[in-house]
N, C-alpha and C positions, 0 to 999 in steps of 0.2 A: 494392566491397561484392560478398557470394554472390548468385548469383541464388536467387528461390525457388524450390521443388519444383517451382511451378505454370510457372513463367516455362520451367526446366526439360523439363520435360514437352511444354511446347507447342513449343518448339525442335526436341526431340526426334520429336513427331508430324507436322511441318510437314517433315520428310524423306521420310515415305512415304504421307502421307493429303493431298490437297488443302487447303489451309489450314489445315493441322493438324487439323481436326475431321472427322467424318464427316456431319452433317447441318449446312447453312450458318446454323440458326436457336441454332447451339452456340456461332457464333465472334462475338469482339464489336466485330466491323467497324462497326456504325454510331453505337457508344460509347466504341470506343478501349480501346486496354488488351491483355489476356491474361486467355483464358477460363480457371475455376476447376475445376481436375481432382478429381471428387469421390472421396474414399478411399473414406466409408462414410456412413450416412444413418438415422434412428432418428427418427420422429414426423414433427413439425415442421420439422427441421434434418438440415443434413448438415452435414461436416465435409471441407474439402480437403487435396490434397495435401500441405498444411503442417501440417497437424491443426488450422486454424483451425473455427469453428463459424460458421454462418449460418442466420438463417431463411431458408427453402424456400419463396418464392411462385411457382414455376415448377413445382412438384410433376410433375416429367416431364412438361410440357405437359398438365397436368391427368388423369393415369391416376391417380397418388397422392392421391385424395380422402380414404383413410383417413390418411393419413400413410406413410412409408418403413418397410417392415419390419414391417406389424401380425401380431402374432402367429397370428391367423386364417388370415391370406392364404400365410402361411411354412409353418404345417404343411400345409396344402394341397398346396402346391407340392412339397413334400419328400414327401410321402407318395405323390402321383401320380408324383414323379419314381422313385420303388422297386418300379413296375409299367413301368417301360418311355420313354423318350422320345417314339417316331413310332414309328406302324404304317405306315400310307399305307393305314388300313384304318378303318372307322368301330369308332368306341366309342360306349357309353351316355353319358361325358358329352356327347358332340356334341348328343344328344336335351333334355339336362337344359339345355345351355344354351340352344337354339333354343325349348325349351318356358318358359323363364324370359323372351327378350326378349319374345317374343309375349304372354305374359302382362300384362307391364308396360307394353309399348306396343302398346297396341292395334290402329291400324292395321297392324300387322306380321302378315299372317296364316300367312303363313311366312316363313323366313329361310335364307339363304345364309352358311355362317362363311367368311370368309378370313384373312389375315393382316397388314395395315394397312389404313389409313385410305382411303390412295391407291389401293389394288386396291381396296375398296368401292365408292369413288366411283367408280373408271373400268368396273366391273362393273354399277353401278345405270346408266351412262348407256347403255352398248351394249344392256342389257336395253332403256331407254325407247326404244331407235333398233328396236330389234328388233320389239318390241311395237308399237309403233305404227308400221314401216313407213315414218315419216320420218327424215331428215339433223340438221335443224339442232338446236341447244341453247341455251340464253339462260341465263348466269350472270351475275355482279354483282360490279365493282370494286372489291377489296377481300377478297371472298370468296375464300380459296383453298378446296379441294378436291385436294388431292397433285398430283405433278408428273405426270399423262398427258399426253401429247402436245396433247391437244385442249382442254386448258384453260390452258394455256401461253402466255398470250395474254394483250396489253393492248388497250385501246379505242383504235378509229382516230380520225383529225380528226372524221368526220363522225359521225350520232348511230347509224347503222347501218352503219357501216361493217364489211365483213370483215372481220376483226382477222388482223394481221402476229402474226408467234412473239416471243414473249419472253424466249423462250431461244435461244439456236445450237441446232442439232441436230433444229431442228422443222422441214419442211419447211412453206412456207406453205399446200399444199394440204391438211395434216393441220387446219388450222386457220381455213380457210373458213368453216366450215358453224359456228362459233362466234361469238356475238354477248353482248357485253359492254357491261352496261345500268351506268348506277348503280343504288346502292344506296338504296330508299326512293324511288324517283321511279318513280308509278304513269303519269303521262304517257308517259315512253319506253317506259316497257311496255306502254301502248296503243297504239303506235305500231308498238312491235315487230310486235307481233302482227297489226295493222291489214295491212301490208304482207307477212308471211312466216308467218299463221297456222295457216294451210296443210299448212307444212314442217315447222313447230317439233315436234321430237319431247317436249322437257320444257324444264321451266326448272328449275334447281337454285343452293339457296341455304341461307347458313347462318343460320337463322330470328333466331339471339344469334351474331352474328359474335365469332371470337373474335380473327382474324389480320389485321384493320386497329385494334386493339385491342378494346374491349369495344364492340361500336354494336349496338343493339338495331332489330328492323321492328318499323315503327310495325303497329298493329293494320289503321289503312286499308291499308300495305302489302301486307299477307299476306292481306288480305281481297280485293285488286286479281288479285293472285296466283292465289288458289286459284278467283276467277271465270273470270278470264282464258283459264287452263287446259280448265276445263271448257266452255267454252264454245268452245273451237278443238279440246277432243279430245287438247289434250296433256296430257303427267304432269308434277306437281308433286311434285319429288323433297328433300328435305330433308335437309341435311347435319348431321348431330347427332355428329360424332364429338368433337367437341368441350364441344359444351350436353346431350347424351346421358346423362341420369343424374346431370350434374352442375348442374343448373339447378331440378330438381326431376324426381322418381322417374320421371316419363312424358315427359321433356325438355320440351326448349321446342315442342313440338306439344302438349303438354296445359296450359299456362299461356297457348298462343293458342287451345288448344280448337279445333286442326285434326288433320283426319284426312289427311297425305299422301299423294300414291301410294304411293310410293315410301320409305325413309328408312337414311340410312350411319350407322351406329355405328361406336367404335372407343374405345381412350384407355381408358375406365372399365370399360367389360365385360374387358378384358384384366387389371386392378389393374395393371398394371406388366411385363407380359408381351403379347408381339404376336400381338391376338385385335382380328379389325373383322369387320362382318356387314353383307350389307345385306337388306332384307327389303320385302314390301309385300304387296299385294292377292295373293290365290292366283292370281288367273286371269291375273293378268304373273307370277308367279312360273315357272308354268307352262311360259313359254316358255325355261325355264334347262335345257341341254342336264343330264343325258339325258334328258329328259323332252321338252325341246324345242329347236328351232332355234339358240336362243344360246348361245355356249360359253364355260364358265366352269372354272377347274380351279386345284387349287393342292395343292401335294405335300403342306405343312406345316396346309394349310385345318384348323382345330378339333385342332389339336396339343393332345396330352390335357394334357401339363403345363401351357399355358397357357390352356385351360379351365377345370383346378381353381381355375387365381389367379383366374380371371375371375368362377365362380361363389361363392369364397367371399368375394369383393368385394361382388359385388351382394346376398349376401344379409346382409349387415351396412350397404348401403345402402340396402336395401327394410326394414329396422326402423321402427317408430312413434318417430316427433321427431325422424328422422337431417335432414332437410332444413329443416325447423325452426331447429336447432339450427345446422348449417353454416351458412345462410342471415344468421342473427343473429351471426354471428363476421365472416363475410364483411361484413356494412353495418355494423359499427360500425369496420371496419377503413377502408371506402372512405369515411362520414364524419367518421372520426376524421382521415383524411388532408385531408381538405374545408378542415373547419375548423382543423385547423393551419396550413393553407397561407394561410387569407383572413386570420385573424390577421396574419399576418406579412406581409400586404398585396399577395398575388402571387395572378395567375389560375390559378383553376386549377378545374376538375370533375371529381368523379367519379362511378360509378354501378356496383353490384352486383347480380346474381341470382343466386339457389342460391351455389353456390362460385365462381363466377368474378366479377372484377371487373377495373374500367379505372381511370384518372388520366389525367387531361393538363392541357397548361400551358394553357388556354385558360377562357375566360368559360363559353363554353357545353358542353352537352353536345353530341356530335356524331351527324350521323344518316346522313355517309358519309366515302367514305376522305376525298376534297377536306378536310372538317373535319378531320379528325383531321392531316394533313399540312397544312395552316393552323394549329397549333399552334407552342408554341414548343419545338423538338426540343433547340436549343441547350440551354436551359436544363434540360430532361430530360435529357440526356446529364450533367450536374452534378451532378443529382440523384442518378443511376443510381449513379454512382461514389461521392458521399459516404455513401451508405447501405451501398454496399458495402463502403467503410472502417468502418463501424461495423457490420457481420457481418447486413446486412440485402440479403437476394439477390432481386432481382426482375429481371424479363426485360429483358434486355440491348437490349433494342428498345421504341421508342415506339408501335411498330406489334402488340404484340402483349398480350392480356389476361393477367390474373393471375388464380391459382388459391391459394385457402384448402381447407385437408386439417379434417377432424371434431379432429385432433389438435393443431391452433393453438386453444389455450387461453388463457384470460382474461390471462396474464402473459405468453404468444406476441405477442398486442395490441399490449400496452401497450407492453412493448418497444419492438416498432416505431415505435410512437406517438411516444414518447419519443425514438427518434433521429427522426423524422421533423422534429417542432421544433425542434431541435437544426438539422438541414440548413436547414430553409426560413428562418429567421431568416439564415443566411449568402446564400439566393439576393434577396433582398430588394433 
């Protein structure tokens, strides 16, 4: 049998690229098989190297909130490219982007543009440490904030054990100031502050996590983080790279009615191009170079073509009724999957907020990484491949949230649910 074009490309890529992919999440290591190589995309669909069409529920892991190749975004990119690709000097577009972000996310009084979520999160932590003069940070098991060295840690055997690196190449002394606690656990957080409060620079959290599948912070957990940070002089940092403009126009912080000290944004603000940002209170942001002593720089920060893409995307997202329509379609998908699974007699739970969704082969919605890990991962793998065979592309991991775009219309959702009903019957 002749190998498919996807097989051929993967074999070829594996010769010159580690694992055949340029980011581990693109690999099919957890589910098995060969990644699909995308040839083109439009709206809610992409076509692979064998020209097979798929309904796309990863949307470049979040940025494609308008669907692929949206005409307004493509036109903005084309127009900007005619004026030059990169200058290493300021542009008016950077100002417009900062003004837009500060208007839509009121907790951000000033913003610094960067090129990736990892860069934004890393810089926010450096700023928090520089502004407070403290070394330690708290993150939560299952929340991903990029691959900066101090964040690549796993929990130790004890509650507050300083953590060892979870990646080779990261010296232990770099992660010794990082505390990893359980998500949605106020008691652990209170203990951490009781023992180390005067040394904690910040608490960094995905308020609506997307990297252990979709898991929401409870309102009590958000209130606990905010109260403890204020009491001990630490900063609350919301990583909204995924949730920013995805779950609501003002992000998760608008849903929880919280004003974090610093916010990290990415994905949607680039509309498919590499743009990210971090920002917050003016008194904190003034610590950044060239005004302050915290150094951060980037040759391609605020790239004019990427900024044009982001501004065009945000203009569409900010239109009245956008998130109501997006949320309704996402909820219809999540509820439809749960209904079909339950009809087949399967243990299954699902959730949706804005344009993000998650589903889990377990009876209850998870509140932490351990709950996701306790779901039926093997059944998920079978579901993933059966849906892929029917032209529906979910994330190739039980630990990743899914994404719906405004281009996912009723017919697209109906096609997905019809395929799911077939598959659930085979899994029962």
